[in-house]
N, C-alpha and C positions, 0 to 999 in steps of 0.2 A: 122811596123806595132809591135803592141805588142803580145809577146807570151803567157804570165804568165796568169793566172786566173786573179789577184790580179792587175798587170799590164791595163787589158782590162778593171775593174772592176773602176779604177781610173779615165779611158778616158772616162766611160759614166758619172761618177759623175763629172768629172768639164763641161763636156758638159750642165750637167745641173745645175749648178752654175752660168756656164758662161751666161745661159738665164737670169738667174732668178738676176746673176747682172747688164744685159745690162736694166734691166728697172730700177735700181736706179741709173744708170750713165745719161740715157734720159729726164727721167722726170724733175731734176731739168734743162738741157739745154732747154728744150723745154722753162718752165717757165721763163726763163733767155731772150732768145730771145723774149718773150711773152711781157717782161716789157721793151727790149730797142725798141721797137716797139712802145708800147704806149709812153715810155716819146718821142719818135720822135713824133710821131704825136699827143704830147700834153694832152692825156689825163693822166693826172695826179694822180687821185683817181682810174683808173681801175689800171694802174701801179704798184700804193703801196701795191693795194692787190694781183697782179701776183708775186709782189717782197715776198709776204710773202708768199705765196704758195714756190716762190723759196728757199728762206731759211727754209721752211719746208723740202722741197726733199733733199736739202743739208744737213742738220743735219740728218735724215733719213739712207744717205748714206753714214756718216760718223759713226753714230752708227754700220751698219754693215759691216764694215771694207771695203766697196766696193771704197771708198775715203778716203785718209789720214783725220784727223780732222782738221790738219792747213791748207787743200787745201779747204776743205768747208769755215774755218772761211774766209781766203783769197777771195774767190768769192765771199761770203757775203759782205765782206767790200766793194767790187769793185763793188757791183752793188746799195750797200746802198749812196754809194758816189755818184753815175753817179744819183739814184733819187733825193738825195738832193742838188744834183748842177741845176736838172730842178728844183725843188719847189723851189730852189732860185730866178733863173730865171726869174719865172713866176710871183712871189710878184711883 
């Protein structure tokens, strides 16, 4: 257990940041899962909209430093590759 006042404050502030960062980590996951589900169901227009929301959430997480910018770029690329493959098959 922390004994100094500064260590106790760091515990409080890191707990606060951890809660805030959780939102920015989970939102992209939610939209990515939603996109994958919609692709599987064949609802490609709705999937494209969910993919846009996922990309926006990934960008926000990267800007805030919750995830690395290359991590966000990689996840966006994988998502768009799945969506574009589904769109190509639908034609």
